[in-house]
C-alpha positions as CSV (number, residue, x, y, z in Angstrom):
1,X,-0.3,0.0,0.0
2,X,2.9,2.4,1.0
3,X,4.4,1.5,-2.4
4,X,1.7,2.4,-4.5
5,X,1.1,5.7,-2.8
6,X,4.8,6.6,-3.1
7,X,4.7,9.1,-6.0
8,X,6.6,12.3,-6.7
9,X,4.0,14.9,-6.2
10,X,6.7,17.9,-7.2
11,X,5.4,17.7,-11.0
12,X,2.4,19.3,-9.7
13,X,4.2,22.4,-8.0
14,X,3.3,25.9,-9.6
15,X,5.7,27.4,-12.0
16,X,4.9,30.9,-10.9
17,X,4.3,32.8,-7.8
18,X,1.0,34.1,-8.6
19,X,-0.2,31.0,-7.9
20,X,0.2,31.0,-4.4
21,X,-0.8,34.6,-3.8
22,X,-4.1,34.7,-2.2
23,X,-6.3,32.9,0.1
24,X,-8.6,30.6,-1.5
25,X,-8.5,27.0,-1.8
26,X,-6.6,26.7,-5.0
27,X,-4.1,29.2,-3.7
28,X,-3.7,27.3,-0.7
29,X,-3.0,23.9,-2.8
30,X,-0.6,25.5,-5.0
31,X,1.2,26.6,-1.8
32,X,1.4,23.1,-0.4
33,X,2.3,21.9,-3.7
34,X,5.3,24.4,-3.9
35,X,6.5,23.4,-0.4
36,X,6.6,19.8,-1.3
37,X,8.8,20.8,-4.0
38,X,10.9,22.8,-2.1
39,X,11.0,20.5,0.7
40,X,12.3,17.8,-1.6
41,X,14.8,20.3,-3.3
42,X,13.1,20.2,-6.7
43,X,11.6,23.5,-6.9
44,X,13.2,25.3,-10.0
45,X,16.1,27.3,-9.0
46,X,14.8,30.5,-11.0
47,X,11.5,30.2,-9.0
48,X,13.4,29.9,-5.6
49,X,15.2,33.2,-6.5
50,X,12.3,34.8,-7.4
51,X,10.4,33.5,-4.2
52,X,13.2,35.1,-2.0
53,X,13.5,38.1,-3.8
54,X,9.6,38.7,-3.5
55,X,9.7,37.5,0.4
56,X,12.7,39.9,1.2
57,X,10.6,43.0,1.3
58,X,7.7,41.3,3.2
59,X,7.8,42.1,6.9
60,X,5.3,39.1,8.3
61,X,6.0,38.3,11.8
62,X,7.4,34.9,12.4
63,X,6.8,33.2,15.8
64,X,9.2,30.4,16.9
65,X,7.7,28.0,19.3
66,X,10.4,25.1,20.7
67,X,11.0,22.7,23.4
68,X,11.7,19.2,24.0
69,X,9.4,16.4,23.0
70,X,6.0,16.4,25.2
71,X,6.7,19.9,26.8
72,X,3.3,21.1,25.1
73,X,4.3,22.8,22.1
74,X,1.5,21.9,19.6
75,X,-1.0,22.7,23.1
76,X,0.6,26.2,23.1
77,X,0.5,26.7,19.7
78,X,-3.4,25.7,19.3
79,X,-4.4,27.7,22.2
80,X,-2.4,30.7,20.9
81,X,-4.1,30.3,17.3
82,X,-7.6,30.0,19.1
83,X,-7.2,33.3,21.0
84,X,-5.7,35.3,18.1
85,X,-8.7,34.1,16.2
86,X,-11.3,35.3,19.0
87,X,-9.3,38.5,19.6
88,X,-9.0,39.2,16.0
89,X,-12.5,38.3,14.8
90,X,-11.1,35.4,12.8
91,X,-9.6,38.0,10.4
92,X,-6.0,37.0,10.4
93,X,-4.4,34.7,8.0
94,X,-2.1,32.4,10.0
95,X,0.5,29.6,8.6
96,X,1.7,27.1,11.2
97,X,4.7,25.2,10.0
98,X,5.5,22.1,12.1
99,X,8.6,20.5,12.3
100,X,9.1,17.1,13.1
101,X,12.4,15.2,13.5
102,X,12.6,12.3,11.0
103,X,13.4,8.6,12.7
104,X,16.7,7.3,12.2
105,X,15.4,3.8,11.3
106,X,13.0,4.5,8.8
107,X,13.9,7.9,7.6
108,X,9.8,9.0,8.1
109,X,8.4,11.2,10.9
110,X,5.5,11.0,12.8
111,X,4.1,14.3,12.0
112,X,1.3,13.9,14.2
113,X,0.9,17.6,15.4
114,X,-2.6,18.0,13.7
115,X,-4.1,15.6,16.2
116,X,-3.6,18.3,19.0
117,X,-4.6,21.3,16.8
118,X,-8.2,21.8,17.5
119,X,-8.1,25.7,16.6
120,X,-7.0,25.5,12.8
121,X,-10.1,24.4,11.2
122,X,-12.9,26.2,9.7
123,X,-15.1,28.3,12.3
124,X,-18.6,29.5,11.7
125,X,-21.3,28.6,9.1
126,X,-20.9,28.4,5.1
127,X,-20.4,32.0,5.0
128,X,-17.1,31.7,7.1
129,X,-16.2,28.2,6.0
130,X,-12.8,30.1,4.5
131,X,-10.1,28.4,6.1
132,X,-7.8,31.3,8.1
133,X,-5.2,28.5,9.1
134,X,-2.6,26.9,6.7
135,X,-0.8,24.2,8.5
136,X,2.2,22.1,7.2
137,X,4.5,19.5,8.6
138,X,7.8,19.3,7.6
139,X,10.5,16.5,8.4
140,X,13.8,17.4,9.4
141,X,15.1,14.5,6.9
142,X,18.4,14.5,8.9
143,X,18.2,13.0,12.3
144,X,20.9,15.5,13.7
145,X,19.0,18.7,13.1
146,X,15.8,20.4,14.6
147,X,14.9,22.3,11.7
148,X,14.0,21.4,7.9
149,X,16.8,22.4,5.2
150,X,13.9,23.7,3.5
151,X,12.7,26.2,6.4
152,X,14.1,29.3,5.0
153,X,12.5,28.8,1.5
154,X,9.2,27.5,2.9
155,X,9.1,30.7,5.0
156,X,9.5,32.9,2.2
157,X,6.8,30.9,0.3
158,X,4.6,31.6,3.1
159,X,5.5,35.4,3.2
160,X,4.7,35.9,-0.5
161,X,1.3,33.9,-0.1
162,X,0.3,36.9,2.1
163,X,-0.2,35.8,5.7
164,X,-0.4,37.9,8.5
165,X,1.4,35.7,11.1
166,X,3.8,32.6,10.4
167,X,4.3,30.0,13.5
168,X,7.0,27.5,13.5
169,X,6.9,24.9,15.9
170,X,9.9,22.6,16.3
171,X,11.4,20.1,18.6
172,X,14.8,20.6,20.5
173,X,16.1,23.8,22.4
174,X,18.1,26.4,21.3
175,X,17.5,27.1,17.8
């Protein structure tokens, strides 16, 4: 089953930055596809350069939350998102980048943070069914590091996508 699901999804990544700019479902899907290509090192170099140049002028705040496993990072992140959504009338567009360490034996990662994130889903009726929180898990791909090598490019993509706040959650301490 796993082998049948193992496909290269980088071929679906957008070729222009305009595809990720905006907050509708197709923009968020294009952003997810671009992040996959960035994480796998398969995004075109010209697009990555254009992405970083476009992000250089964007002043989106990035909040880092870090700590050892089981310290409550995901619970804290979820509560922070919930309070920001309530305080701001659910008007903010937020991105959560959750980085999980890769397992030494399998090379995979648990990527289970979505289980503890209750405040990221759409709120309200059909009129407010527009997602306000974009969450993406990344694996470190290297058990010796607490952050993904793709993180700088992923942050640039989130800035270009137009988020009001980006939260990065990662294991370990002292990053």
